[in-house]
C-alpha positions in Angstrom: 122.8 72.4 109.4 120.2 71.9 112.2 116.7 70.8 111.4 115.3 74.2 112.6 117.7 76.1 110.3 116.8 73.8 107.4 113.0 74.4 108.0 113.5 78.2 108.3 115.5 78.3 105.1 112.9 76.3 103.3 110.1 78.6 104.6 112.1 81.6 103.6 112.6 80.2 100.0 108.9 79.4 99.8 107.9 82.9 100.9 110.3 84.4 98.3 108.8 82.2 95.6 105.3 83.0 96.7 106.0 86.8 96.6 107.2 86.4 93.0 104.4 84.1 91.9 101.4 86.0 93.2 100.4 88.6 90.6 98.2 91.6 91.5 95.2 91.5 89.0 95.0 95.3 88.8 98.7 96.1 88.1 100.1 92.9 86.7 103.0 93.1 89.2 104.1 90.5 91.7 103.8 91.1 95.4 107.6 91.6 95.6 107.4 94.2 92.8 104.6 96.0 94.6 106.5 96.0 97.8 109.7 97.2 96.1 107.9 100.1 94.4 106.5 101.2 97.7 109.8 101.0 99.5 111.6 102.9 96.8 108.9 105.6 96.8 109.3 105.8 100.6 113.0 106.6 100.1 114.7 103.2 100.6 117.8 102.6 98.5 117.8 100.0 95.8 120.1 97.8 97.8 118.0 97.9 101.0 114.8 97.4 98.9 116.3 94.4 97.2 117.2 92.9 100.5 113.8 93.6 102.0 111.9 91.9 99.1 114.4 89.1 98.7 115.8 89.8 95.2 119.2 90.8 93.8 120.0 94.4 93.5 120.1 94.2 89.7 116.5 92.9 89.7 115.4 96.2 91.2 117.2 98.1 88.4 115.6 95.8 85.8 112.1 96.4 87.3 112.6 100.1 87.1 112.9 99.7 83.3 109.5 98.0 83.1 106.6 100.4 82.2 104.0 98.8 84.5 106.4 99.0 87.4 107.3 102.6 86.7 103.6 103.4 86.4 102.8 101.9 89.8 105.8 103.6 91.3 104.7 107.0 89.9 101.1 106.6 91.1 101.9 105.2 94.5 101.4 107.8 97.2 103.3 107.5 100.4 101.1 107.6 103.5 102.2 110.7 105.2 101.2 111.2 108.9 99.9 114.6 109.6 102.0 116.3 112.2 100.4 117.2 115.6 101.8 120.0 117.8 100.2 118.7 121.0 98.5 115.6 122.1 95.6 117.7 123.5 94.6 118.5 119.9 93.8 114.9 119.3 90.5 113.1 120.0 90.6 109.5 121.0 89.4 108.6 117.5 92.4 110.7 116.0 94.8 108.8 118.3 93.3 105.4 117.1 93.6 106.6 113.5 97.3 107.6 113.9 98.1 104.3 115.7 96.3 102.3 113.0 98.4 103.9 110.3 101.6 103.1 112.2 100.7 99.4 112.8 102.0 97.9 109.5 105.2 99.9 109.5 105.8 99.1 113.1 105.3 95.4 112.5 107.5 95.5 109.5 110.2 97.3 111.5 110.0 94.7 114.3 110.3 92.0 111.7 113.4 93.6 110.2 115.0 94.0 113.6 114.3 90.4 114.5 115.6 89.0 111.3 118.7 91.2 111.0 121.5 88.8 111.9 124.1 91.6 111.7 122.1 93.9 114.0 122.3 94.2 117.8 121.5 91.2 119.9 119.9 93.5 122.4 117.6 95.1 119.8 116.5 91.6 118.6 115.8 90.5 122.2 113.8 93.6 122.9 111.8 93.3 119.7 111.2 89.6 120.4 110.2 90.4 123.9 107.7 93.0 122.7 106.1 90.5 120.2 106.0 87.7 122.8 104.5 90.0 125.5 101.9 91.3 123.1 100.9 87.8 122.0 100.8 86.6 125.6 98.6 89.6 126.6 96.2 89.0 123.8 95.9 85.3 124.6 95.1 86.2 128.2 92.6 89.0 127.2 90.7 86.8 124.8 90.7 83.7 127.0 91.0 81.7 123.7 94.1 79.7 124.3 95.4 76.2 124.8 96.8 75.9 128.4 99.9 74.0 127.1 100.6 76.8 124.5 100.2 79.4 127.2 102.7 77.6 129.5 105.2 77.3 126.6 104.9 81.0 125.9 105.2 81.8 129.6 108.5 79.8 129.7 109.8 81.5 126.6 109.1 84.9 128.1 110.9 83.9 131.3 114.0 82.8 129.2 113.9 86.0 127.2 113.6 88.2 130.3 116.5 86.4 131.9 118.7 87.1 128.8 117.7 90.8 128.6 
């Protein structure tokens, strides 16, 4: 196994451990349990939820038997985006509000696409390209960057663009 893969695996295991170790003071649930309840409430299957939070399918079934998990699940309200018939109905503030609500699900979706080894290579490249272009643009806009890092990012973008 390459050094990169070993480090990635170690980070992944540490993240899974952290998700299970950090307990929310108000609910008594771990971060993984909170995420699982939210995903289930949003309509994800037990299998997909288990994969997303890094636990076995049976763990989700066991969590659904715990009163505090069920209580959080029952009380969790899915953030529903109000529908809009035409864009002209929206003020700039409304557009900002809609985009802000979509930010976290969009970032999560990009993360899932990037990490899905069984998914399409093209989808992963496009998601990676979007992330890299966004970071590159932000670095340029802020002017707060190390020239060496910017050159490295620029080279990475060139490689990604060639592959796409």
